[in-house]
C-alpha positions in Angstrom: -216.4 -63.5 -73.8 -213.1 -65.0 -75.7 -209.7 -63.9 -76.0 -207.5 -64.5 -78.8 -203.7 -63.9 -79.1 -201.5 -64.2 -81.6 -197.4 -63.6 -80.6 -194.8 -62.2 -82.9 -191.4 -61.5 -82.8 -189.0 -58.7 -83.6 -185.6 -57.2 -83.3 -184.7 -53.9 -82.7 -182.4 -51.2 -81.4 -182.9 -47.6 -79.4 -181.8 -45.7 -77.2 -183.3 -44.0 -73.4 -182.4 -40.5 -73.2 -183.7 -37.5 -72.4 -182.0 -34.1 -74.9 -183.5 -31.9 -71.9 -181.0 -33.6 -69.5 -177.2 -33.8 -69.6 -175.1 -37.0 -70.6 -174.4 -37.7 -66.9 -178.0 -37.5 -65.8 -179.1 -39.9 -68.4 -176.8 -42.1 -67.8 -177.5 -41.9 -63.9 -181.4 -42.4 -64.6 -181.3 -44.8 -67.6 -177.9 -46.3 -67.2 -176.7 -48.5 -70.2 -179.4 -47.7 -71.7 -178.6 -44.5 -72.1 -175.6 -46.1 -74.7 -174.8 -43.0 -77.3 -174.7 -45.9 -79.6 -177.6 -47.8 -79.0 -178.9 -51.2 -77.9 -180.9 -53.9 -78.7 -183.4 -56.4 -78.0 -184.9 -59.2 -79.4 -188.6 -58.4 -78.9 -192.1 -60.5 -78.7 -194.9 -59.1 -78.9 -198.4 -60.5 -77.7 -201.9 -59.2 -79.4 -204.8 -60.5 -77.3 -208.2 -59.5 -79.1 -211.7 -60.2 -76.9 -215.0 -61.0 -78.6 -217.7 -63.6 -79.1 -217.1 -66.2 -81.5 -218.7 -65.1 -84.9 -222.1 -68.0 -85.4 -220.9 -68.8 -89.0 -216.8 -69.1 -88.4 -216.9 -70.1 -84.7 -213.9 -67.2 -85.0 -213.3 -64.4 -82.4 -211.5 -63.0 -85.5 -209.7 -64.9 -88.3 -205.7 -65.5 -87.0 -204.6 -64.9 -90.3 -206.4 -61.8 -90.4 -204.8 -60.3 -87.5 -201.1 -62.1 -88.0 -201.7 -59.8 -91.3 -202.5 -56.3 -89.2 -199.9 -56.9 -86.8 -197.0 -57.8 -89.6 -198.3 -55.0 -91.7 -199.0 -52.3 -89.1 -196.2 -52.8 -86.4 -193.4 -56.0 -87.2 -192.7 -54.8 -90.9 -191.9 -51.0 -89.3 -190.2 -51.8 -87.1 -188.4 -55.1 -87.2 -184.5 -54.6 -87.5 -185.0 -50.9 -86.9 -183.7 -48.4 -84.8 -187.1 -47.2 -83.0 -185.6 -43.9 -82.1 -184.5 -43.2 -86.2 -186.4 -45.4 -88.4 -189.8 -45.5 -87.0 -192.0 -42.9 -87.7 -194.7 -43.3 -84.9 -191.8 -43.5 -82.8 -190.5 -39.9 -83.4 -190.0 -37.7 -81.4 -191.2 -39.8 -78.3 -189.1 -41.6 -75.5 -188.2 -44.9 -76.7 -189.2 -46.8 -73.8 -191.7 -49.8 -73.6 -194.4 -48.0 -71.8 -194.8 -45.6 -74.8 -193.9 -48.1 -77.3 -196.7 -50.3 -76.6 -199.1 -47.7 -76.1 -197.7 -46.6 -79.5 -199.0 -49.8 -80.9 -202.5 -50.1 -79.6 -203.0 -47.0 -81.2 -202.2 -48.1 -84.6 -203.5 -51.8 -84.3 -207.1 -51.0 -81.8 -209.1 -49.1 -85.3 -207.3 -52.0 -87.7 -209.0 -55.0 -85.8 -212.1 -53.1 -85.0 -212.0 -52.3 -88.8 -211.2 -55.9 -89.4 -214.1 -57.6 -87.5 -217.6 -56.8 -86.3 -217.4 -58.5 -82.8 -213.2 -58.5 -81.7 -211.9 -55.6 -79.6 -207.9 -55.0 -78.8 -207.9 -56.6 -75.1 -204.1 -56.2 -74.2 -200.9 -56.3 -75.6 -197.4 -58.0 -73.7 -194.5 -56.5 -75.3 -191.3 -58.2 -74.1 -188.1 -56.3 -74.2 -186.2 -59.0 -72.4 -186.8 -62.7 -71.3 -187.2 -61.4 -67.7 -188.8 -57.4 -68.8 -192.2 -57.0 -70.7 -195.0 -54.3 -70.2 -198.9 -54.7 -70.9 -201.1 -52.0 -71.8 -204.9 -52.5 -72.2 -205.7 -49.3 -73.7 -206.1 -47.6 -70.8 
C-alpha cells in the first residue's frame, strides 16, 4: 500500500459556542474561542490517500486531480469565510476542528473514490495552529 498526501492552506474564522449554554458557561469552557466577534486561524489541511499504484501511470491518484478535488470541494468553500455563518456544510454544527474534519471527510471520501479505481481516503490532518491539530481516519 502506498500513501500519497496533498497539503493545502486556507484562512477562516469561527466561534466555539453552545447556544444551549449561557455566555458565562461558553467563556468558561471555550475561553477566548467563544469570542462573540469570532477569531481566525491560518489552517493547514493534509489529505492522505492510499492505494496501489496504477500499472500504466505509476500513480495511486493523479495529484493534480486530488488537488482539484480538495480545492473545489473544500478550499473554495471555506477560505476567508466564517465557518459558523458562511459554510453550508457546517450550518447548525459546532465549529470545532473535530467536527470540521469529519465534515471534510464526508465530502472528500466519495469524490476521491469516484476519481480513482484504486485510491481511498486514508486520513485527514487539520492544523488549526502550529501546535494544535486533529487527525481523522473516517472511523
